[in-house]
N, C-alpha and C positions, 0 to 999 in steps of 0.2 A: 680504403686497404687495397694494397697491390691484388689484381684479379688473380695471380698463380699463387696467393698465400693466405691459408689456412688460418681460423682464428687460432687455433692451438697447436703449437707444433712442438713436439719434444724429441729431441736427437741424443742418444746414445747418454741418457741423464742418470748420474749415481748421486745419493745422497749419503756419508755414512757420518757415524757416530762413533768414534775410537776404530775398534774392531770391526762395528756392527753396520751391514749395509741395510737400512732401514728400505734404500730403493735401490735397485739394482740393473743398470745399464737400460734402461727402457726409452724406446724410441714409439710414437703413435703422432697421429695427426687426427683433429676433428676437422671436417668439412663446412662452411660455413650454411647457416640455414639448418641445420640438423640438430636433433635430440640424442646426444650419446649420453649411455650409462656407463658410468666410471664403477665395475663391479668389484667384489673381494669380501671375503671374511674380513673380520675384526683384524686389527695388525696387519693388512697385507700391505701396505702403504699408499692408501688413497690419499687420505687427511695429507701426508707429508708431501706428496707428488702435488697436491692442491695447493699448499701453501709455498710449492715452490714457483709454480706456475705465475703464483700473485705477486711475488717477491717478496713475501714475508720470511721465507727460508732461502739461501742459496746454495744450488745445486754445488755437490764437491767437484762433479766433471760432467760435463755436456753441454748442450744448450738448450735455452726454452726461448720460443717466439708467440707474443700474444697480441693479437692484431695488429702483426707485421713488425711489433717492437721488441727490441730485444730484453726491454724489462716491463713489467704490467704499471708499475708506476708510471710512465710517461702516457699511459693510455687509460688510467684508473679512472678519468670520465664516463667510459665509453664501457666499465666494467660494472656488473652487479655482483655480490657474493654474498651469499649465506653461510656464516661459518659453523662448523660441528657443535662449537659450545655456545649456545645462543642464551639470548640475555636482553631484557627489556630495561628503558630507563624508568622506574617504575612509578614515579611523580608524573612521567609526562601523560596526556592522554594519545590516545590512538592516532588520530589527527597529527598531533603535535610531533609526534616522533617518526613518523612516516616524512613529514614534512621537513624535518630537522635534517635528516639524512640525505633529499632530496637535493636540499640548498648546500650540503657539502659536497656535492659531484656537481655543482653549478647552476642549480634550477633557480630562479628569482624567489623571494620569499611568499608575496602573493601567486605566481604560479604555481608552487611547491603545497602551499596548504588547499589549493583546487584542486591538484591532482591525485593528493592524499586523499579528501573529501569522495572524489570520483571513484578511487581502487575500495575503498573500504564499501561503498555502496553496490560496486559491481560484485564483489564475493561476500554478499551477504553481511557485513559488518557495519552499516550504515545506521544502526540504531546504537551502535557504541562509539560512536566517534568522537565524544566528547568523555569518553569513559577514561578513568585513568589506566595505565595499564596493568599497575596491581591489580585491578579486580577483574581482568581478564580471565577468564579460563586458559588452561595451558595451550589448546589447540585454538584459540582466538589468538594468543599472542604470539604462536609462531605464526598465523596466516600473517600477523600486522609486522613480521621481520621479513617477512618474504617480501610483501609488499614493500617495505622500506627499501628493499635491495634493487627493487625494479622500477622506482619512481621517478628515477631519471631516464626511464626509455634506456637501456645501456644494451650495445650491439651482442655484445658476450653476458651472458648469465651462467655462473657457476654456484651449486647449490650442494653442501656438504651434508649427505644425510637428511635430507629435507623432510621426510617420511617419518624421522626416529620420533617416538613416542606419542604419533596421533593416533587416534581412532580410527575405525575404518571409514566413518563417513566423512574425516577430516583429510582422509588420506585421498578419497576421490576427489574432493576439492582441490587441494596440492595437485593433483594430478589433470584438474582442468586448467589450473593455473599454469601451469607447463606447457599444455597444448597450446593453451591462448596465447603465451609468450611465441611458441615456435608459431602459429600461425602469421605474425606479422614479419618473419621472415629472420627473426634472432637464433642465435646459435646457443644450445644450453646444453652445458655437463654436469650432470649430477651425479654425486657418488651413494652408494645404496648397497647393502648386502641383501635386498629382499629382491629376490628374482621377478617375481610377478608384476613390480611397478615398472621395470624397464623392459619388461616381455610387453606390455602393453603400449607404451609412449617410446619406446625409441628407434630408430634408425637403426644405429652402431652403437656395440658396446666394446668397451674396454675391460678386459679381464684381468686382473693381478693375483698372484698368490705368492708370499712369502716374500716381498719385493722386486718380484720380477713380473715381466708381461708372460701371460700366458695365453690372449688371444686379442684379436683387433680386426673388427670387420661388421660387418650386418650382422642382425637379429637371424636374418634368414641364412646367411653364410654360418655362424654358431651353431643352429639346428642341423645344418647337415653333415656336422662332424660325427652324430650319431647316427643309426641305421633306425629305419622305421620298423615297427612292430603291427602284428596283424593278432585280433583276438578273436576265436571261431566257437561256436559252439554247434555239435551236432554228432551224432551216432558215426562212432568211425572216423570221424576227421581228425584226430590226433596223430593216430597210428599213421594215417595215409598222408598228410603235410610234411608231419616233421623229417620224411625222406625227401623230400622234396632238396634236390642243388644249394636254392635260394634260401634256406631255412639255415642260421647256424645254431639256434638250440630252442629247443620250447619249455615250459615253465606253465603253471598254472596262473591265471589271470593275475597282473599286480593290483587290481582293483579289489581283488577279493572275492567275485561272483563264482558262486559254485558251478562246478560242469563246463567252466569258459577257458579255453586254452589260450595261450600266448604264444606266437612264433615270432623271436627276432631276424630279419632277414639281413643278405648282405649288402654291403652299399651298393646302391643302384638298380637293385631288384624289385620289378614290380610285381605290387601285393596283388593286381588282377591276376598273375597268374595262378596263386593259390586258389582262387576264386575258381580257374578254368579248370584246375585240378579236382576242385570238388565236386562240379558238375560234369566233370568226364567219367568221376566212376559213382555217379549216381547217390553223391553224399547228400542228404538233405541238412541244410546249414539253419539255424533258426536264429545264430548272430554271427556277422559277420564286419567286423570294424578294423579301418586302417588307424593305427596311432601314430602321430607324426612325434617327436622328442620335443618336449620342451625346455626353456631356457634353464629352470633348475637344474635338470637332469646334465644338461650340457655343462653346469658348473660343478656339477659334483664331480662329473668325467675330468675336466681339467682341473682342478683344484684339490681334488681328493677328497676322502671321509676325514681327513684331521682338519684339515683347513673347512669343510662342511659344519663339524661341529663346534667348531670355533665362533662361526658366523652365530651363531644362537644361545652362546655363553652369556 
């Protein structure tokens, strides 16, 4: 791949269905070797965008480059893909299914079977190698599908809602799989509407809302969009600290603790100034906590309450 080319590049991409714009003039890149979360509520345009990246759908306008190629089909052997609509060949064994998908991407039959066995062992399914897929639990089946998408050692892995339907244990296993892929220098894009996964394992996030791009940048850059907060408890602390110029407003603590006040700070304000003020006024503090915004809060801020509710319907 050209050193100046990112594995994924979208430039002013739009997809329309009649008068409806499913995706509206989005542009972003995913740097090589990064894990990028493709975030947004249900109906934001994530799956449509992914299908355009993979040449399943063609954009109405704009251009897409995948691994330096204008069409993903030209580099399909270097791409691993887990679709949103997941399914198994029920009569195949777990080993046979993974090996089959590897052979479709150019891996020789014997090598494909060996790789399938190694992957199943590595991710805790070794004792199920010869079980038919119809006998696997939902979580096991989804892991088999993910392993089938990476058995040919692709350079780019695209996972559409990989955590959907998984219990907490298997969600953790899925995160381990993604982190392991990243450790080998691969590029990963995965879509989700659950912010906690993205916050734990992504370097970058792309956030969509109603078909439009709401944010593109690092996780730290996203968090910097919201001010930090300080939680304090101490006699007279509330009245004294809420007068400071660096405090925009105060309220009872959002975590529900009795007697704890929460102060939102102006952008760039130093929380230590509140602590200094308390000491200067001889206020004894039982609690002083700096609270950084999380990705979920940023998501709500960017896409709005209506979209947030749609994400959990």
